[in-house]
C-alpha positions in Angstrom: -73.6 -16.2 -8.9 -72.5 -19.7 -8.2 -68.9 -20.9 -7.9 -67.1 -20.7 -11.2 -66.2 -24.4 -10.9 -69.8 -25.2 -11.9 -69.0 -24.2 -15.4 -67.2 -27.6 -15.9 -70.7 -29.3 -15.6 -72.1 -27.2 -18.4 -72.5 -29.1 -21.6 -69.9 -28.2 -24.2 -72.1 -25.9 -26.3 -70.6 -23.2 -28.4 -71.5 -19.8 -27.1 -70.4 -16.3 -28.1 -67.9 -14.6 -25.7 -68.7 -11.2 -24.4 -67.3 -8.4 -26.5 -66.2 -6.6 -23.4 -67.0 -5.6 -19.8 -69.9 -3.3 -20.7 -71.8 -6.1 -22.5 -71.2 -8.4 -19.6 -72.6 -5.8 -17.1 -75.7 -5.3 -19.2 -76.2 -9.1 -19.4 -75.9 -9.4 -15.6 -78.3 -6.5 -15.1 -81.0 -8.6 -16.9 -81.2 -10.8 -13.8 -81.4 -7.7 -11.6 -84.3 -6.5 -13.8 -86.2 -9.7 -13.3 -85.7 -9.5 -9.5 -86.9 -5.9 -9.5 -89.9 -6.8 -11.7 -90.9 -9.6 -9.3 -90.6 -7.3 -6.3 -92.7 -4.6 -8.0 -95.4 -7.2 -8.8 -95.6 -8.1 -5.1 -95.6 -4.5 -4.1 -98.6 -3.8 -6.4 -100.5 -6.6 -4.8 -99.7 -5.3 -1.4 -100.8 -1.7 -2.2 -103.5 -2.4 -4.8 -106.0 0.1 -3.3 -103.9 3.2 -2.8 -101.5 3.5 -5.8 -102.4 7.2 -6.3 -101.0 8.2 -2.9 -98.3 5.5 -2.5 -95.4 6.8 -0.5 -97.2 9.9 0.6 -99.3 8.5 3.5 -99.9 5.4 5.6 -103.5 4.0 5.4 -105.3 2.4 8.3 -105.4 -0.9 6.4 -101.6 -0.8 6.1 -101.2 -0.1 9.8 -103.3 -3.2 10.6 -101.2 -5.3 8.2 -98.0 -4.1 9.8 -99.3 -5.0 13.3 -100.1 -8.5 12.1 -96.7 -9.0 10.3 -94.2 -11.3 12.2 -90.9 -9.7 13.3 -88.3 -9.8 10.5 -90.7 -11.0 7.9 -90.9 -8.9 4.7 -94.1 -7.1 4.0 -94.7 -9.0 0.8 -94.4 -12.5 2.5 -98.1 -13.1 2.5 -98.9 -11.6 -0.9 -98.0 -14.6 -3.0 -95.4 -17.2 -3.9 -91.7 -16.3 -3.9 -89.9 -15.1 -7.0 -88.3 -18.4 -7.9 -91.7 -20.0 -8.4 -92.6 -17.7 -11.3 -89.3 -16.2 -12.5 -86.8 -18.8 -11.3 -86.6 -20.5 -14.7 -85.8 -17.3 -16.5 -83.2 -16.3 -13.9 -81.5 -19.7 -14.2 -81.4 -19.5 -17.9 -79.8 -16.0 -17.8 -77.3 -17.1 -15.1 -76.4 -20.2 -17.1 -75.9 -18.3 -20.4 -73.8 -15.6 -18.7 -71.6 -18.2 -17.0 -71.0 -19.9 -20.4 -70.1 -16.6 -22.1 -67.8 -15.6 -19.2 -66.0 -19.0 -19.6 -65.7 -18.4 -23.3 -64.4 -14.9 -22.8 -61.7 -16.2 -20.5 -60.6 -18.6 -23.2 -60.5 -15.8 -25.7 -58.4 -13.6 -23.4 -61.1 -11.0 -23.0 -61.0 -9.2 -19.6 -64.3 -8.7 -17.9 -64.0 -6.0 -15.2 -66.8 -7.4 -13.0 -65.1 -10.8 -12.8 -61.7 -9.1 -12.1 -63.3 -7.2 -9.3 -64.8 -10.3 -7.8 -61.4 -12.1 -7.9 -59.4 -9.1 -6.6 -61.6 -8.5 -3.6 -62.9 -12.0 -3.0 -66.6 -11.2 -3.6 -69.1 -14.0 -3.3 -72.3 -14.2 -5.5 -74.4 -12.2 -3.0 -71.8 -9.4 -2.8 -71.5 -9.2 -6.6 -75.2 -9.0 -7.0 -75.5 -6.3 -4.3 -72.9 -4.3 -6.2 -75.0 -4.7 -9.4 -78.2 -3.5 -7.7 -76.4 -0.3 -6.6 -74.6 0.1 -9.9 -77.8 0.0 -11.9 -78.6 3.7 -11.0 -75.2 4.7 -12.3 -76.0 3.2 -15.7 -79.7 4.1 -16.2 -81.7 6.8 -14.2 -84.9 4.8 -14.6 -83.8 2.7 -11.7 -84.1 5.7 -9.4 -87.9 5.7 -10.0 -88.1 2.0 -9.6 -86.2 2.0 -6.3 -88.3 5.0 -5.0 -91.5 3.0 -5.8 -90.2 -0.2 -4.1 -89.2 1.8 -1.0 -92.5 3.5 -0.8 -90.8 7.0 -0.8 -90.4 9.2 -3.9 -87.4 10.9 -2.3 -85.4 7.6 -1.8 -83.9 7.1 -5.3 -81.0 5.0 -4.2 -81.3 1.4 -3.0 -81.4 0.9 0.8 -79.9 -2.0 2.7 -83.4 -3.2 3.2 -84.2 -3.2 -0.5 -81.1 -5.1 -1.4 -81.9 -7.7 1.2 -85.5 -8.0 -0.1 -84.2 -8.5 -3.7 -81.3 -10.9 -3.0 -82.3 -12.7 0.3 -86.1 -13.2 0.0 -86.6 -15.1 3.2 -86.6 -14.0 6.8 -83.7 -16.1 7.8 -81.7 -15.3 4.7 -82.2 -11.6 5.2 -81.0 -11.7 8.8 -78.0 -13.8 7.8 -77.1 -11.5 4.9 -76.8 -8.4 7.2 -73.2 -9.4 7.8 -72.3 -8.3 4.3 -73.0 -4.7 5.3 -70.5 -4.6 8.2 -67.2 -2.7 8.1 -65.3 -6.0 8.1 -67.1 -7.3 4.9 -65.5 -7.1 1.5 -67.9 -4.5 0.2 -67.2 -1.9 2.9 -63.8 -3.1 4.1 -62.5 -2.3 0.5 -64.8 0.7 0.1 -66.6 -0.7 -2.9 -69.9 0.5 -1.5 -70.7 3.5 0.7 -73.5 4.1 3.1 -75.2 7.5 3.4 -78.1 8.8 5.3 -81.1 11.0 4.5 -80.5 14.4 6.2 -84.1 14.5 7.2 -83.7 11.2 9.2 -80.6 11.4 11.5 -79.3 8.1 12.9 -81.5 5.8 10.8 -81.4 2.0 11.3 -79.1 0.0 9.0 -82.0 -1.3 6.8 -83.1 2.3 6.1 -79.6 3.6 5.1 -79.0 4.1 1.4 -76.2 2.5 -0.6 -74.0 3.8 -3.4 -71.1 2.5 -5.4 -67.8 4.3 -4.9 -67.2 6.6 -7.9 -63.8 5.0 -8.7 -65.4 1.6 -8.7 -68.0 2.8 -11.1 -65.4 4.1 -13.5 -63.4 0.9 -13.2 -66.3 -1.2 -14.1 -66.9 1.1 -17.1 -63.4 0.4 -18.4 -61.6 3.5 -17.0 -58.0 3.1 -15.8 -57.6 6.8 -14.7 -56.4 6.9 -11.1 -58.7 7.9 -8.3 -58.8 11.7 -8.2 -58.2 11.6 -4.5 -54.7 10.1 -5.0 -53.9 11.4 -8.4 -51.8 14.5 -7.2 -49.2 12.3 -5.6 -49.5 8.9 -7.2 -48.3 7.6 -10.6 -49.0 4.3 -12.4 -45.9 2.8 -14.1 -45.7 0.0 -16.6 -42.3 -1.6 -15.9 -41.9 -2.8 -19.5 -38.4 -3.9 -20.4 -35.6 -3.1 -17.9 -33.1 -0.6 -19.3 -29.6 -1.9 -20.2 -27.1 -1.0 -17.5 -29.7 -0.2 -15.0 -27.1 -0.6 -12.2 -29.1 -2.8 -9.9 -27.8 -5.9 -8.1 -29.1 -8.8 -10.3 -28.5 -11.4 -7.6 -30.7 -9.4 -5.2 -33.4 -8.9 -7.9 -33.6 -12.7 -8.6 -33.9 -13.5 -4.9 -36.7 -11.0 -4.5 -38.6 -12.3 -7.5 -38.4 -15.9 -6.1 -39.6 -14.7 -2.7 -42.6 -12.7 -4.2 -43.7 -15.6 -6.4 -43.7 -18.0 -3.5 -45.1 -15.8 -0.7 -47.3 -13.0 -2.1 -50.2 -15.3 -2.9 -50.3 -16.4 0.7 -49.4 -13.3 2.8 -48.4 -9.7 2.2 -44.8 -9.1 1.1 -43.3 -5.8 2.3 -39.8 -4.8 1.1 -38.1 -2.0 2.8 -35.5 -0.6 0.3 -32.9 1.6 2.0 -30.2 3.7 0.4 -29.3 7.3 -0.7 -30.9 9.0 -3.6 -30.2 7.5 -7.0 -28.9 4.2 -5.6 -31.6 2.2 -7.5 -34.6 1.8 -5.1 -37.1 2.6 -7.8 -35.3 0.6 -10.4 -35.1 -2.4 -8.1 -38.9 -2.3 -7.4 -39.7 -1.8 -11.1 -37.4 -4.7 -12.2 -39.0 -7.1 -9.6 -42.5 -6.1 -10.7 -41.7 -6.6 -14.3 -40.5 -10.2 -13.6 -43.6 -11.1 -11.6 -46.0 -9.5 -14.0 -47.2 -6.5 -12.0 -47.4 -2.8 -12.7 -46.1 -0.3 -10.1 -48.2 2.3 -8.4 -45.8 4.9 -7.1 -47.1 7.1 -4.2 -45.4 9.8 -2.1 -45.6 9.0 1.6 -44.6 12.6 2.4 -48.1 13.6 1.1 -49.9 11.6 3.8 -50.7 14.7 5.8 -54.4 14.2 6.3 -57.3 11.8 5.6 -60.9 12.4 4.7 -63.0 12.8 7.8 -65.5 10.0 7.1 -64.3 8.3 3.9 -61.4 5.9 3.3 -57.9 6.9 4.3 -55.4 7.8 1.6 -53.5 4.6 2.2 -56.6 2.5 1.8 -57.3 4.3 -1.5 -53.8 3.6 -2.8 -54.0 0.0 -1.8 -57.4 -0.4 -3.4 -56.1 1.3 -6.6 -53.2 -1.1 -6.7 -55.6 -4.1 -6.7 -57.7 -2.5 -9.4 -54.6 -1.9 -11.6 -52.9 -5.2 -10.8 -50.0 -3.3 -9.4 -47.6 -3.4 -6.5 -47.3 -0.2 -4.4 -44.0 1.7 -4.1 -44.1 4.3 -1.3 -41.5 6.9 -2.0 -40.1 9.1 0.8 -41.0 6.6 3.5 -38.7 8.5 5.8 -41.3 11.2 6.1 -43.4 8.9 8.3 -40.5 8.1 10.6 -40.3 11.4 12.4 -41.3 11.7 16.0 -44.4 13.9 15.3 -45.8 11.3 12.8 -45.7 8.2 14.9 -49.6 8.0 15.1 -49.8 8.2 11.3 -47.1 5.6 10.9 -49.1 3.2 13.1 -52.2 3.6 11.0 -50.1 3.2 7.8 -48.6 0.0 9.1 -52.1 -1.3 10.1 -53.3 -0.7 6.6 -50.4 -2.6 5.1 -50.6 -5.8 7.1 -54.1 -6.9 5.9 -53.4 -6.6 2.1 -52.2 -9.7 0.3 -50.1 -7.8 -2.2 -46.6 -6.5 -2.8 -45.5 -3.3 -1.2 -42.1 -1.5 -1.4 -41.1 1.2 1.1 -38.3 3.4 -0.2 -36.2 5.7 2.0 -32.8 6.4 3.5 -33.3 6.0 7.2 -33.3 2.9 9.3 -36.6 1.6 10.5 -37.4 -0.9 13.2 -40.8 -2.4 12.3 -43.4 -3.0 14.9 -45.0 -6.3 15.9 -48.0 -5.4 13.8 -46.2 -6.7 10.7 -45.3 -10.0 12.2 -47.9 -11.8 10.1 -46.4 -10.4 6.9 -43.2 -11.2 5.0 -41.0 -8.2 5.8 -37.7 -7.9 4.1 -35.2 -5.0 4.6 -32.6 -4.4 1.9 -29.8 -1.8 2.1 -28.8 -0.9 -1.5 -25.1 0.0 -1.6 -23.5 2.7 -3.7 -22.0 1.3 -6.9 -18.3 0.4 -6.8 -15.7 2.4 -8.7 -15.8 0.1 -11.7 -19.7 0.2 -11.8 -19.6 4.0 -11.6 -17.1 4.2 -14.4 -19.3 1.9 -16.5 -22.3 4.1 -15.8 -20.4 7.3 -16.7 -19.3 5.7 -20.0 -22.9 4.6 -20.7 -24.6 7.9 -20.0 -22.0 9.9 -21.9 -22.2 7.6 -24.9 -23.5 9.8 -27.8 -22.2 13.0 -26.3 -19.1 14.7 -27.7 -16.6 15.1 -24.8 -13.4 17.0 -24.6 -10.3 14.8 -24.8 -9.0 16.1 -21.5 -11.9 14.6 -19.6 -10.6 11.8 -17.5 -13.6 9.7 -16.5 -11.5 7.7 -14.1 -10.6 10.8 -12.1 -14.2 12.0 -12.3 -15.4 8.6 -11.0 -13.0 8.7 -8.1 -13.8 12.3 -7.1 -17.5 11.9 -7.0 -18.9 8.8 -5.3 -22.2 9.1 -7.0 -25.1 6.7 -7.2 -26.4 5.7 -10.6 -29.2 8.3 -10.5 -26.8 11.1 -9.6 -24.6 10.1 -12.5 -27.6 10.3 -14.9 -28.6 13.7 -13.5 -25.1 15.1 -13.6 -24.6 14.0 -17.2 -27.9 15.7 -18.2 -27.0 18.9 -16.4 -23.5 19.0 -18.0 -25.2 18.7 -21.4 -27.4 21.6 -20.5 -24.5 23.7 -19.3 -22.6 23.0 -22.5 -25.7 23.9 -24.6 -25.9 27.3 -22.8 -22.6 28.3 -24.3 -24.4 28.6 -27.7 -22.5 26.1 -29.8 -24.5 24.2 -32.4 -23.3 20.9 -31.1 -21.9 21.6 -27.7 -19.0 19.5 -26.5 -18.9 18.6 -22.8 -15.9 20.1 -21.1 -14.2 19.1 -17.9 -15.6 22.3 -16.3 -19.2 21.4 -17.4 -18.9 18.0 -15.8 -17.4 19.2 -12.6 -19.9 22.0 -12.2 -22.8 19.6 -12.8 -21.3 17.1 -10.3 -20.9 19.7 -7.6 -24.5 20.7 -8.1 -25.7 17.1 -7.7 -23.9 16.8 -4.4 -26.1 17.1 -1.4 -26.6 20.8 -0.6 -28.1 20.3 2.9 -24.7 20.4 4.5 -24.9 24.2 4.0 -27.3 24.4 7.0 -24.6 22.8 9.3 -21.4 24.3 7.9 -20.1 27.3 5.9 -19.2 26.6 2.3 -15.7 28.0 1.3 -15.1 28.7 -2.4 -11.5 27.7 -3.1 -9.5 30.7 -4.6 -5.9 29.6 -4.1 -3.6 27.4 -6.2 -0.3 25.7 -5.6 1.7 28.8 -6.6 0.0 30.8 -3.8 1.2 28.8 -0.9 4.7 29.4 0.5 5.9 26.4 2.6 9.1 24.3 2.9 9.4 21.8 0.1 8.7 18.7 2.2 5.4 20.2 3.4 4.2 21.0 -0.1 5.2 17.4 -1.1 3.1 16.1 1.8 0.1 18.1 0.7 0.5 16.7 -2.8 0.6 13.2 -1.3 -2.8 13.9 0.3 -4.2 14.7 -3.1 -2.7 11.6 -4.6 -4.2 9.5 -1.8 -7.7 10.6 -2.8 -6.9 10.5 -6.5 -5.7 6.9 -6.6 -7.7 5.5 -3.7 -10.0 3.4 -5.9 -7.1 1.9 -7.7 -5.4 0.9 -4.4 -8.6 -0.1 -2.6 -10.6 -1.7 -5.4 -8.2 -2.9 -8.1 -5.4 -3.8 -5.8 -7.7 -5.3 -3.2 -6.8 -3.3 -0.1 -10.5 -2.8 0.7 -10.6 -6.5 1.7 -8.0 -5.7 4.3 -9.7 -2.7 5.8 -12.7 -3.0 8.1 -13.6 0.7 8.1 -14.0 3.5 5.6 -11.7 4.5 2.8 -11.6 8.1 3.8 -8.7 10.4 4.7 -8.1 12.2 8.0 -5.6 15.0 8.1 -4.3 17.3 10.8 -2.9 20.7 10.0 -1.1 22.3 12.9 0.8 25.6 13.3 0.5 29.2 14.3 -2.3 31.3 13.0 -1.8 32.7 9.5 0.7 30.1 8.4 -1.5 28.8 5.6 -3.7 26.0 7.0 -6.9 27.2 5.5 -5.2 28.1 2.3 -3.8 24.5 2.1 -7.3 23.1 2.6 -8.6 25.3 -0.3 -5.8 24.2 -2.5 -6.6 20.5 -1.8 -10.3 21.1 -2.5 -9.5 22.9 -5.7 -7.1 20.2 -6.9 -9.6 17.4 -6.2 -12.5 19.3 -7.6 -14.5 18.9 -4.3 -16.4 21.4 -2.3 -15.0 22.6 1.0 -17.2 23.1 4.1 -15.9 24.7 7.2 -17.6 23.4 10.3 -18.8 26.0 12.8 -17.9 24.6 16.2 -20.2 27.1 17.9 -23.1 25.1 16.2 -21.6 21.7 16.9 -20.4 21.9 20.5 -23.2 21.9 23.1 -23.2 22.0 26.8 -26.1 19.6 26.9 -25.1 16.0 27.2 -25.5 14.1 24.0 -26.2 17.1 21.8 -22.7 17.3 20.5 -22.8 13.7 19.2 -26.2 14.4 17.5 -24.7 17.4 15.8 -21.7 15.5 14.6 -23.9 12.7 13.4 -25.9 15.1 11.3 -22.8 16.6 9.8 -21.2 13.2 8.8 -24.5 11.8 7.6 -25.0 14.8 5.3 -21.4 14.8 4.2 -21.7 11.2 3.0 -23.8 12.4 0.1 -22.2 15.8 -0.3 -18.8 14.6 -1.8 -17.2 17.4 0.3 -14.2 18.0 2.4 -15.0 18.7 6.0 -12.7 21.4 7.5 -12.7 21.7 11.3 -10.8 24.9 12.3 -9.6 25.3 15.8 -10.1 21.6 16.2 -8.5 21.4 19.6 -11.7 22.8 21.0 -13.5 19.6 20.0 -10.7 17.1 19.7 -8.7 18.0 22.8 -7.0 15.6 25.2 -9.1 13.2 27.1 -9.0 13.8 30.8 -9.3 11.7 33.9 -12.9 11.1 34.9 -13.7 13.2 37.9 -17.4 13.8 37.2 -20.1 13.0 34.7 -19.0 15.9 32.4 -15.5 14.4 32.0 -17.0 11.1 31.2 -19.3 12.5 28.5 -16.5 14.7 27.1 -14.4 11.6 26.5 -17.4 9.8 24.9 -17.7 12.7 22.5 -14.0 12.2 21.4 -14.5 8.5 21.1 -17.7 9.0 19.0 -15.9 11.4 16.7 -13.0 8.9 16.2 -15.6 6.3 15.2 -17.4 8.6 12.7 -14.2 9.8 11.1 -12.9 6.2 10.6 -16.2 5.2 9.0 -16.4 8.3 6.8 -15.3 7.8 3.2 -14.5 11.4 2.4 -11.8 13.8 3.5 -11.7 15.4 7.0 -9.1 18.1 7.7 -8.5 19.2 11.3 -6.7 22.5 11.9 -5.2 23.6 15.2 -2.9 26.4 16.4 -2.0 24.3 19.5 -0.7 20.9 18.4 0.2 20.0 22.0 -3.5 20.3 23.1 -4.6 17.5 20.8 -5.2 14.0 22.2 -2.1 11.9 21.1 -4.1 8.7 20.8 -6.4 10.6 18.5 -3.6 12.0 16.4 -2.0 8.6 15.9 -5.1 7.4 14.2 -4.9 10.1 11.5 -3.4 9.3 8.1 -1.5 12.6 7.6 -0.2 15.3 9.9 1.3 18.4 8.4 3.1 21.0 10.5 2.9 24.6 9.2 6.0 26.4 10.4 6.3 30.1 11.0 7.9 31.5 7.8 11.6 32.4 7.8 13.0 35.4 6.1 13.2 33.8 2.7 9.7 32.5 2.9 8.4 35.9 4.0 10.2 37.5 1.0 8.4 35.1 -1.3 5.1 35.8 0.4 5.6 39.6 0.1 6.4 39.2 -3.6 3.4 37.0 -4.3 0.8 38.8 -2.3 0.3 41.6 -4.8 -2.2 41.2 -7.7 -0.8 42.1 -11.1 -3.2 45.0 -11.5 -2.2 46.7 -8.2 -0.2 49.9 -8.9 3.0 49.9 -6.8 5.8 52.3 -6.2 9.1 50.8 -7.7 10.8 51.9 -4.5 8.8 49.4 -2.4 11.5 47.7 -0.3 10.2 44.1 -0.1 13.5 42.8 1.2 13.3 45.2 4.1 9.8 44.2 5.0 10.7 40.5 5.0 13.9 41.0 7.0 12.5 43.4 9.6 9.0 42.1 10.4 8.7 38.5 11.6 5.1 37.9 10.8 3.1 35.1 9.3 1.6 35.0 5.8 -1.9 35.9 7.1 -0.6 39.1 8.6 1.4 39.9 5.4 -1.9 39.5 3.4 -3.7 41.9 5.9 -1.0 44.5 5.6 -0.9 44.4 1.8 -4.7 44.8 1.6 -4.8 47.6 4.1 -2.0 49.4 2.3 -3.9 49.1 -1.0 -6.9 50.8 0.6 -4.7 53.6 2.0 -3.2 54.0 -1.5 -6.7 54.2 -3.1 -7.3 57.2 -0.9 -3.9 58.8 -1.4 -2.5 59.0 -4.9 -3.6 55.5 -6.1 -0.1 54.0 -5.9 1.1 51.8 -3.0 4.2 53.2 -1.4 6.4 52.3 1.5 4.6 54.9 3.6 1.3 53.0 3.1 3.1 49.8 4.0 4.5 51.2 7.2 1.1 52.7 8.2 -0.6 49.4 7.6 2.1 47.4 9.4 1.7 49.6 12.5 -2.1 49.0 12.5 -1.5 45.2 12.1 0.9 45.2 15.0 -1.5 47.1 17.2 -4.3 44.7 16.3 -2.1 41.8 17.4 -1.3 43.5 20.7 2.4 44.2 19.8 4.2 47.4 20.7 5.6 49.5 17.8 9.1 50.9 18.6 11.4 53.1 16.6 14.0 50.4 16.6 11.9 48.2 14.5 12.1 50.7 11.6 15.8 51.5 11.5 17.7 51.0 8.3 15.2 53.3 6.5 11.9 52.2 7.7 11.5 55.0 10.3 11.7 57.7 7.7 8.6 56.5 6.0 6.7 56.6 9.2 8.1 60.0 10.0 7.0 61.2 6.6 3.5 60.0 7.2 3.4 61.3 10.8 2.7 57.9 12.2 5.8 57.1 14.3 5.4 57.1 18.1 
């Protein structure tokens, strides 16, 4: 097939366009039939005397002829004139007519798959004809017998390299030159359009004796099938971008810049775009929008599935890249982070190698940072970090996805938007789940409640933090905590800080004055049992956020550098968890920095410095609790937004705690002397709770009513647990008689 530019020299004669790809293939196979017919004619002249046993034995006359034949010269060279002398005119006529009809088909907008294949993979006329010779047996089994006859072997029903060269390069010099088309670097084999296979009875045959076949996916493509290659179908999907949805939430400026870059660069060298960002931030939408504007479909493939390749065939990456060319699509590799782990470095190297030689558009979507290797220097590599939407953008997204749903009047989308710093994808998922939860209540037309939306949002928050911390389900409310008024007011200020942070930071512009995160760092200090954990639960309940208590035994490591790694994992997961981090006994991790006497002191100080940095960058809430405020590093404490001191309760606070500790359903003796308990025993709220619970169990085993005797018994056990000595003097003014009655005094 000559260069398509020759068509301009064809006289302007009206011809009929091809109806489609199949008609075009059949027309091109007419030329192949002529070439085969001419070759058969020469073969008959060569073997005129032994047709009956052709392919079954080698005669003495044939041996003599082989000895006289020059090296590299075809066996038929001395049997008569070349094909072009007899069939050349017919070949030229078919070629000319097919070229005219292809030209007319292009004018009429008719896609011809063979021509598309030639353009996509840069095939020249010889390569296209070689493909046709091999394709013939896939379209008509009669070619198997013809090829067996020409190859002098009834078992060789597929064309060999030698046969293709005899048909398409009928000179010694041309045949030797054309061998380059059958190398791994050529278009036919480099793109896995053709495959080589051997006869099991002849191990390690020469190249000329090896048989050729068209890859099954290429056969289906030429026969108008757009079904994905079955080898990639389990983890790849073809997407037609269509029209971009309204309110898609992507950065339009970034999209326009990418479109300009792709249009100017992709025809010259590969364009690879690394899209970074958390789930739902718009990586897929960005890739789809860009492809829509440049006229490409999207072949989405899962990089996490690149676990193994076929032993002798093309790699999975090569199959995906080839499919993208066939479909006129860019490739979007999802879960690219799966290739960035230490154990997958060799696979990443082969993946990158496959990318660099393909003049197409590729998107890599993931969350982790990636420093590309020098192998991609010849490509146009762009790294884009897609940010979470702003408060105003999130509010607009919530309004859009809830449009059409019936929502309770008490649902405040502004508060919901502030509480959950979701990406666009998470907002869509949360809204869909809230609708499902509302539907489960059984109403005909379920109305979305505040509880539905908050439950759905909490479910969408990243759950992986559970592997690093213990989730605490908040049970307490403001009425449960007994503290001085100014302390309660400070706790409410903490909640308001988070409730109105978007208004202050975004609407009022304070984010332009802050170089670090918009999060909140709080220190709770005070004796054990004074309500620090309870306060953290109340804040989490008020804000509608999940509370995770960090297990310091998992975080702190004696090995240098491991503590920082553990902290990094916690804060990284917390970024997408919309959770409050609660560090109990924080002085073990955030203690005073010491003078550097050895390497351990130096690294201990580095840990504190690293933690300060991560807390300042974190956009959520971090609560530190300590029983020993004096052990905390003062420079560290000064950089926290809030500090709340939890005092030991006085008598009046203890009385309020005693009165509020009992559930309404607990049976109590009217003679319970709560005033006596508050006055006589100076203990914290946590101990009061323990005593009340222990007394309830004692009552359950003794009359089912909580009495003073049960309280005295439980108090004694609590004092013993705390290492305090129980004396008779502690129970005067009436307390001793209850212990005496129960036989517990002394």
